Every structure is written in structure tokens, then in C-alpha cells.
C-alpha positions as CSV (number, residue, x, y, z in Angstrom):
1,M,-22.1,2.6,14.3
2,A,-24.4,5.5,15.1
3,T,-22.4,7.9,12.9
4,T,-23.1,5.7,9.8
5,R,-26.8,6.3,10.1
6,L,-26.5,10.1,9.9
7,D,-25.7,12.4,7.0
8,R,-25.4,16.2,6.9
9,A,-28.9,16.7,5.5
10,Q,-30.4,14.8,8.5
11,V,-28.5,16.9,10.9
12,V,-29.5,20.2,9.2
13,D,-33.1,19.2,8.9
14,T,-33.2,18.4,12.6
15,A,-31.4,21.6,13.5
16,L,-33.8,23.8,11.5
17,R,-36.8,22.1,13.1
18,L,-35.4,22.5,16.6
19,L,-34.5,26.1,15.8
20,N,-38.3,26.9,15.7
21,E,-38.7,25.3,19.1
22,V,-35.8,26.6,21.1
23,G,-34.4,29.5,19.2
24,L,-30.7,30.1,18.3
25,E,-29.6,30.4,22.0
26,G,-31.1,27.0,22.8
27,L,-29.8,25.2,19.8
28,T,-26.8,23.2,20.8
29,L,-25.1,20.2,19.2
30,R,-25.9,18.2,22.3
31,R,-29.6,19.1,21.9
32,I,-29.5,18.1,18.2
33,A,-27.8,14.8,19.0
34,K,-30.4,14.0,21.6
35,E,-33.1,14.6,19.1
36,L,-31.4,12.3,16.6
37,G,-30.9,9.6,19.2
38,V,-27.1,9.7,19.1
39,Q,-24.2,10.9,21.2
40,A,-22.9,14.5,20.6
41,P,-19.5,13.3,19.2
42,A,-21.4,11.6,16.3
43,L,-22.2,15.0,14.9
44,Y,-18.5,16.0,14.7
45,W,-18.1,13.6,11.9
46,H,-20.2,16.1,9.9
47,F,-19.6,19.5,11.5
48,K,-16.6,20.5,13.4
49,N,-18.4,23.1,15.5
50,K,-21.7,25.0,15.8
51,Q,-20.6,27.7,13.4
52,E,-20.0,25.2,10.7
53,L,-23.5,23.8,11.3
54,L,-24.9,27.3,11.1
55,D,-23.2,27.9,7.8
56,E,-24.9,24.8,6.4
57,M,-28.2,25.8,7.9
58,A,-28.1,29.2,6.3
59,T,-27.1,27.6,3.0
60,D,-30.0,25.2,3.2
61,M,-32.4,28.1,4.0
62,L,-31.2,30.0,1.0
63,R,-31.4,26.9,-1.2
64,R,-35.0,26.3,-0.2
65,M,-35.8,29.9,-1.0
66,T,-34.0,30.3,-4.3
67,V,-35.0,27.1,-6.1
68,P,-38.8,27.7,-6.2
69,L,-38.5,31.5,-6.5
70,S,-36.3,31.3,-9.6
71,E,-39.4,30.4,-11.5
72,A,-41.9,32.7,-9.8
73,D,-43.5,35.6,-11.4
74,G,-41.5,38.8,-10.8
75,A,-38.2,37.0,-10.2
76,P,-35.1,38.9,-11.6
77,G,-34.6,38.2,-15.2
78,D,-35.6,39.3,-18.7
79,G,-38.2,42.1,-18.7
80,V,-38.0,42.7,-14.9
81,S,-37.0,46.3,-13.9
82,W,-34.1,46.8,-11.5
83,Q,-36.5,48.3,-9.0
84,D,-38.7,45.2,-9.1
85,A,-35.7,42.9,-8.9
86,I,-34.6,44.5,-5.6
87,I,-38.1,44.6,-4.1
88,F,-38.9,41.0,-5.1
89,T,-35.6,39.7,-3.7
90,C,-35.9,41.6,-0.4
91,R,-39.5,40.5,0.1
92,A,-38.6,36.9,-0.7
93,L,-35.6,37.0,1.7
94,R,-37.7,38.4,4.5
95,K,-40.4,35.8,4.0
96,A,-37.8,33.0,4.1
97,L,-36.1,34.3,7.2
98,L,-39.4,34.8,9.1
99,G,-40.1,31.1,8.5
100,Y,-37.6,30.2,11.1
101,R,-37.3,31.5,14.7
102,D,-34.1,33.6,14.8
103,G,-33.8,33.0,11.1
104,A,-32.1,36.4,10.4
105,K,-29.6,35.8,13.2
106,V,-28.7,32.4,11.8
107,F,-28.3,33.8,8.3
108,S,-26.3,36.9,9.2
109,G,-22.6,36.5,9.1
110,T,-22.6,32.9,7.9
111,R,-20.5,31.5,5.1
112,L,-22.5,29.8,2.3
113,T,-21.2,26.3,1.7
114,D,-22.3,25.8,-2.0
115,L,-23.1,27.7,-5.1
116,S,-26.8,26.9,-5.3
117,H,-27.6,30.6,-5.0
118,I,-25.3,31.8,-7.7
119,G,-27.7,31.6,-10.6
120,A,-30.3,33.8,-8.9
121,F,-27.6,36.2,-7.8
122,D,-26.3,36.5,-11.4
123,S,-29.8,37.2,-12.6
124,Y,-30.3,39.8,-10.0
125,L,-27.1,41.6,-11.0
126,G,-28.1,41.2,-14.6
127,A,-31.3,43.1,-14.0
128,L,-29.3,46.0,-12.7
129,T,-26.4,46.0,-15.2
130,G,-28.9,45.5,-18.0
131,A,-30.5,48.8,-16.8
132,G,-27.2,50.6,-17.1
133,F,-25.7,50.1,-13.6
134,A,-22.0,49.6,-13.5
135,L,-21.2,46.2,-11.9
136,R,-19.7,47.9,-8.8
137,D,-22.9,50.0,-8.3
138,A,-25.1,47.0,-8.9
139,V,-23.2,45.1,-6.1
140,N,-23.5,48.1,-3.8
141,A,-27.3,48.3,-4.5
142,Y,-27.5,44.6,-3.7
143,F,-25.6,44.8,-0.5
144,T,-27.4,47.8,0.7
145,S,-30.8,46.3,0.2
146,Y,-29.6,42.9,1.6
147,A,-28.2,44.6,4.7
148,F,-31.5,46.5,5.2
149,T,-33.5,43.3,5.0
150,I,-31.3,41.3,7.4
151,G,-31.2,44.1,9.9
152,F,-34.9,44.7,9.7
153,V,-35.8,41.1,10.3
154,I,-33.3,40.7,13.2
155,E,-35.1,43.6,15.0
156,E,-38.5,42.2,14.0
157,Q,-37.8,38.8,15.3
158,S,-36.5,40.3,18.6
159,V,-39.9,41.8,19.1
160,Y,-41.9,38.9,17.7
161,P,-39.8,35.7,18.2
162,V,-42.4,33.5,16.6
163,Q,-44.0,34.5,13.3
164,G,-47.7,35.2,14.0
165,G,-47.1,34.9,17.8
166,E,-47.2,37.3,20.6
167,R,-45.0,40.3,21.1
168,D,-42.1,39.7,23.6
169,P,-43.3,41.3,26.9
170,H,-40.0,43.2,27.1
171,Y,-41.4,45.4,24.2
172,D,-44.7,46.3,25.8
173,V,-45.4,49.7,24.4
174,A,-47.5,51.1,27.3
175,E,-45.0,49.9,29.9
176,R,-42.1,51.4,27.9
177,A,-43.9,54.8,27.7
178,D,-44.5,54.7,31.5
179,R,-40.9,53.9,32.1
180,I,-39.6,56.7,30.0
181,G,-42.0,59.2,31.5
182,E,-43.1,62.7,30.5
183,E,-39.7,64.2,30.3
184,F,-39.1,62.7,26.9
185,P,-42.5,62.7,25.2
186,L,-41.4,62.0,21.7
187,A,-39.3,59.0,22.7
188,A,-42.1,57.6,24.8
189,A,-44.6,58.0,22.0
190,A,-42.3,56.4,19.4
191,G,-42.8,52.9,20.8
192,A,-46.1,52.6,19.1
193,D,-44.4,52.9,15.7
194,L,-41.1,51.1,16.7
195,F,-42.6,47.9,17.8
196,S,-45.7,47.3,15.6
197,D,-46.9,47.1,12.0
198,Y,-43.7,45.5,10.6
199,D,-45.2,44.6,7.3
200,A,-46.1,48.2,6.4
201,R,-42.8,49.5,7.8
202,F,-40.8,47.0,5.8
203,E,-42.5,48.2,2.6
204,T,-41.8,51.8,3.6
205,G,-38.2,51.0,4.2
206,L,-37.9,49.2,0.8
207,R,-39.2,52.4,-0.9
208,V,-36.6,54.4,0.9
209,V,-33.8,52.0,-0.1
210,V,-34.9,51.9,-3.8
211,A,-35.3,55.7,-3.9
212,G,-31.8,56.1,-2.4
213,I,-30.3,53.7,-4.9
214,K,-31.9,55.6,-7.7
215,Q,-30.6,58.8,-6.4
216,T,-27.0,57.7,-5.7
217,L,-26.1,54.7,-7.8
218,S,-28.3,54.4,-10.9
219,P,-27.2,55.6,-14.3
220,T,-29.5,58.6,-14.0
221,A,-28.1,59.7,-10.6
222,P,-26.8,63.2,-10.4
């Protein structure tokens, strides 16, 4: 009888809430079932395994991001430059991923389970092809900026597991410098930049990505 009280949306909502409490490593079907007050086998009516659940979680994360952003100022569409389309989308993706503990790890490598994101994706590609990009180059520009954002947030959330929280003690800058020692002074000093000021560094990285796309993929590229 317990299985009839559940639907996929309930399971996903509970999983996303627990994700913020225990992280990806601690998120198990058994833990989710306990939170829902059912036995773990009840979840298998909806998800065959944890990966299938992660696919649905990632899809729901994207759905929650794309629906309100499709109407936001600066969203890819008529009158939006290709540069602004890339910057807007990457900023929005980062913000959405940071809203969940290990959000980037959950999102990376998953298979989206519906087409709710397709409209926004088509508008994104339209901003680039409308500026003269070949579709293949537009896709490469999308994937490059997407991969940068996902990778950046994975590293960011390793250092700061909870948004606005404390830095993981394994990334203590002073302790790292002492451990490396004076033999490698540049590597020792680099920690201050590697493990702090992620907002500014993300914006710098975006400028690098956009400049690289303009230089190599845009219609005006050499």
C-alpha cells in the first residue's frame, strides 16, 4: 500500500532536500525511503537505481531554472547578443547548481528525462546562429561554456560544500602553504587565489571563454 502514496515528484523533492543536508555521498535510496516513511523497495516502483533518480533530480533542477529564466531580462532571444546569451546562461546555471549541495556533481553526466529545457536551448542556439555562427560552431560554443561552468562549480563546491558556508578545512590556505614549503614558492602562494574569491574568478573565466569563442568559432574569427 505504501507505494500507492508515492509519486516520482515526491521522491525527487525529498531527494533534493536531503541532498542539501547530507551531500551526494550520503544520499541513498534507503535514506530517502526513511525520510518518506516507507521501505526502500517502495522507491523501486519509480526508480530502478540511484542513477535513474539522479537523472530525474538533474532534470528537475534544470526545469526549475529554465522556466522562470525564460522570461527574465537578458535571456537568450531576439535582440540579445551571442556574448550576452552565453554569459547569461552560464551565470544562471552556476546560480542554480550552487543552490544544492553537490549540485554540479549531480548534474554532471546525467541524462535528462524530458524536453522541458529544449525551448531555452533552441533560443540559445538561435542567438548564436542569428549572429552568423554555423550551427556546429554554435554547439561547440555552447558545450565549451557549459563544460567550463560545470567544472568550475564542481571545484567550487569541493572547497565550499555549502553555499555561504565555511571553507572545507582540507583547503586551508596557510596550512597548504606550510605543507608545500619554501622549495616551491609559487605553488605555495597560489593557494590564496585557487581557493577564494570564486565569484570574481568565475566572471574572469567567462570573459576568457567568450574571448576564446570569438577568436576561434565566431564568423569574424581568423
